[in-house]
C-alpha positions in Angstrom: 92.3 36.7 208.7 90.8 39.8 206.9 89.5 42.7 209.0 87.3 45.5 207.5 87.0 48.6 208.8 84.4 51.0 207.9 84.7 54.7 208.2 82.3 56.2 211.2 80.2 57.8 209.0 79.6 54.9 207.2 79.4 52.7 210.2 76.7 55.2 211.9 74.7 54.9 208.3 74.5 51.7 208.4 73.3 51.3 212.0 70.8 54.2 211.2 69.6 51.3 208.7 69.7 48.9 210.5 67.6 50.8 213.5 65.1 52.1 211.1 64.6 48.4 209.1 63.7 47.0 213.0 61.6 49.5 213.6 59.8 49.2 210.7 59.5 45.2 211.2 58.1 45.8 215.2 55.9 48.5 213.8 54.8 46.0 211.2 54.1 43.4 213.3 52.1 45.4 215.3 49.9 46.9 212.9 49.4 43.4 210.7 49.4 40.8 213.3 46.3 38.6 213.3 46.4 38.9 217.2 47.0 41.4 219.6 48.5 39.1 222.6 47.7 35.5 224.4 44.2 36.7 225.2 43.2 38.3 222.5 44.2 34.9 220.8 42.3 32.9 223.8 38.9 34.7 222.7 38.8 34.6 219.4 40.0 30.9 219.5 37.0 30.7 222.0 34.3 31.9 219.2 35.0 29.4 217.4 35.0 26.6 220.0 31.1 28.1 221.6 29.6 24.7 220.5 31.2 23.4 223.1 29.9 25.5 225.7 26.3 23.2 225.9 28.5 20.2 227.5 30.8 22.0 229.6 30.4 20.0 232.2 32.5 17.2 230.0 34.8 19.5 228.8 38.3 20.4 230.4 40.8 22.5 229.1 44.4 21.8 228.9 47.1 24.1 228.3 50.0 23.4 227.3 52.7 26.0 229.7 53.7 28.2 230.0 52.8 29.9 226.5 49.8 27.9 226.3 48.0 29.5 229.2 46.4 32.9 228.9 45.5 31.6 225.7 43.6 28.3 227.4 42.0 30.6 230.1 40.1 32.8 227.7 38.5 29.5 226.2 38.2 27.9 229.9 36.1 31.5 230.9 34.4 31.4 227.5 32.7 27.7 227.8 32.3 27.9 231.7 35.0 25.0 232.1 37.7 24.0 234.2 41.3 24.5 233.4 44.3 22.6 234.5 47.9 21.9 232.3 49.1 19.0 230.7 53.0 18.9 230.7 55.4 17.5 228.5 59.1 17.4 229.3 61.8 16.1 226.3 64.1 13.6 227.2 67.0 14.1 225.5 69.8 11.8 223.8 72.7 10.6 225.9 75.7 13.3 225.4 72.8 15.5 223.0 70.0 16.2 225.3 68.7 19.1 222.9 68.0 15.9 220.7 64.7 14.6 221.8 64.2 10.9 221.3 61.0 10.8 223.3 59.1 12.4 225.8 57.1 11.9 228.9 53.8 13.6 229.8 52.4 13.8 233.3 49.3 11.9 234.6 48.4 8.6 236.6 50.1 6.9 235.2 52.5 8.9 233.4 52.7 8.1 230.1 56.0 7.6 227.6 55.8 8.5 224.0 59.3 7.4 221.7 60.5 8.3 219.5 61.6 4.5 217.4 63.8 5.8 215.3 65.8 8.1 217.1 66.1 5.2 219.4 67.7 3.3 217.0 70.1 6.1 216.1 71.2 6.9 219.6 71.2 3.6 220.9 70.7 4.9 224.4 72.3 2.7 227.4 69.9 0.1 229.4 68.2 2.5 232.3 68.7 5.5 230.1 65.6 6.1 229.5 63.7 5.0 232.6 66.6 7.0 234.6 65.8 10.4 232.3 62.2 9.6 232.8 62.3 9.4 236.1 64.3 12.8 236.2 61.9 14.8 234.0 58.7 13.5 236.0 60.2 14.9 239.0 60.5 18.3 237.2 56.8 17.7 236.3 56.0 17.3 239.9 58.2 20.6 240.8 56.0 23.1 238.1 53.2 21.3 239.1 53.6 22.3 242.6 55.3 25.4 242.2 52.0 26.6 239.5 48.9 24.8 240.9 49.5 24.1 244.9 47.9 21.2 246.3 45.1 21.3 243.5 45.1 17.7 242.1 44.8 16.8 237.9 41.3 16.5 236.4 40.4 13.6 235.6 40.4 12.9 232.0 38.8 10.0 231.3 35.3 10.2 229.3 36.2 13.8 229.1 36.2 16.2 226.0 39.8 17.4 225.9 40.6 20.5 225.0 44.6 21.3 224.5 45.3 24.6 224.1 49.2 26.3 223.0 49.5 29.6 221.7 50.7 28.5 218.5 52.2 25.3 216.6 55.4 25.7 214.8 56.7 22.0 214.3 53.8 20.5 216.5 56.9 18.0 218.6 55.0 18.9 221.7 51.8 19.0 220.6 51.9 15.4 218.7 53.3 14.0 222.0 50.5 15.3 223.7 47.9 14.5 222.0 49.2 10.7 221.5 49.1 10.7 225.7 45.4 11.8 226.2 43.9 8.9 223.2 46.0 6.6 225.6 43.8 8.3 228.5 40.2 7.3 227.7 39.0 10.8 226.8 36.1 10.6 225.2 37.7 13.6 222.5 41.0 15.1 222.1 41.0 18.5 220.6 44.1 20.4 219.9 43.4 23.8 219.5 45.8 26.9 218.4 45.4 30.2 216.7 48.0 29.4 214.3 50.3 26.8 212.6 51.9 26.5 209.9 49.8 24.7 206.8 52.2 22.1 206.4 52.7 21.3 210.2 48.9 20.9 210.1 48.4 19.0 207.4 50.5 16.2 209.2 48.7 16.4 212.5 45.6 15.6 211.0 47.3 13.0 208.8 48.2 11.6 211.9 44.4 11.4 213.1 44.3 14.2 215.5 41.6 16.5 215.4 42.9 19.8 215.3 41.3 23.3 214.8 43.7 26.3 214.1 42.3 30.1 213.2 45.3 31.2 211.2 47.6 29.6 208.6 50.2 32.1 207.7 52.5 31.8 204.1 55.7 32.1 204.5 55.2 30.8 208.4 59.2 31.3 210.5 58.0 32.0 214.4 54.9 32.1 215.7 55.6 35.1 217.9 55.6 36.9 214.5 51.8 36.9 214.4 51.2 38.5 217.4 51.6 42.3 218.4 52.6 41.5 221.8 54.8 38.4 222.7 57.0 39.0 225.6 57.6 35.5 227.5 54.7 33.9 229.7 55.9 34.5 233.4 55.6 31.8 235.9 53.2 34.7 238.1 50.5 35.1 235.0 50.4 30.7 235.0 49.5 31.0 238.9 47.1 34.2 238.1 45.2 32.2 235.2 45.4 29.0 237.1 43.9 31.1 240.4 41.2 32.8 238.3 40.0 29.5 236.5 38.1 28.9 239.2 36.1 32.0 240.0 33.2 30.3 237.4 33.7 26.2 238.9 31.4 24.8 241.3 33.3 23.8 244.5 32.9 20.0 243.5 35.3 20.7 240.4 37.9 18.1 240.8 40.7 20.7 242.7 41.5 21.2 246.0 39.9 24.6 247.3 
């Protein structure tokens, strides 16, 4: 084993260079990022969606939690439309749950979307997918209760459903969400996001998805690099956005008040 020990002064110099580089990167992001934060991104996204305001009685805005909620809040507010969550939970491979073989999307009934190639490769035992689906649906129910209490999910059939996230990277979650929505008899399903890499955007559209994206940064590496402020969205912020979203709605909006 080779151990290299740098002199103290040299190590201090490396530390200064490292700190200076990191500070420069943060400063560059703060001054060049197209979006200040998620709320700013939502306001800019809502401007691109303003044509839907005349159809607000037939529009529902669905946030992909948690990061998509502040963005979707601004969209729903600008359109005067109701805001709800669209929860997607991954189904992992047996023994390797980080490797997704499918996903379940909440609903009545819930939608199961499987990656057939991944299923053939991993060969889950009989009953495994159903067991994992039940497990993830319980987690979805727990999260929905935490965020929305006793408010019931909005009716989607016949509606224009606008699915909002804070950014699209690989498009995995968005792809599953859109596929599930098409099975819920919505009048129109639109995926709206402040940014996405151009190749992912092209793939999503090639699969028949209607997608609105404001920015397609070159050399895309991570969603957060295109926000000046990209803190993790807390449960408390999610709850606050959802509670405030009822302020512009009539009493008969589908929520229990």
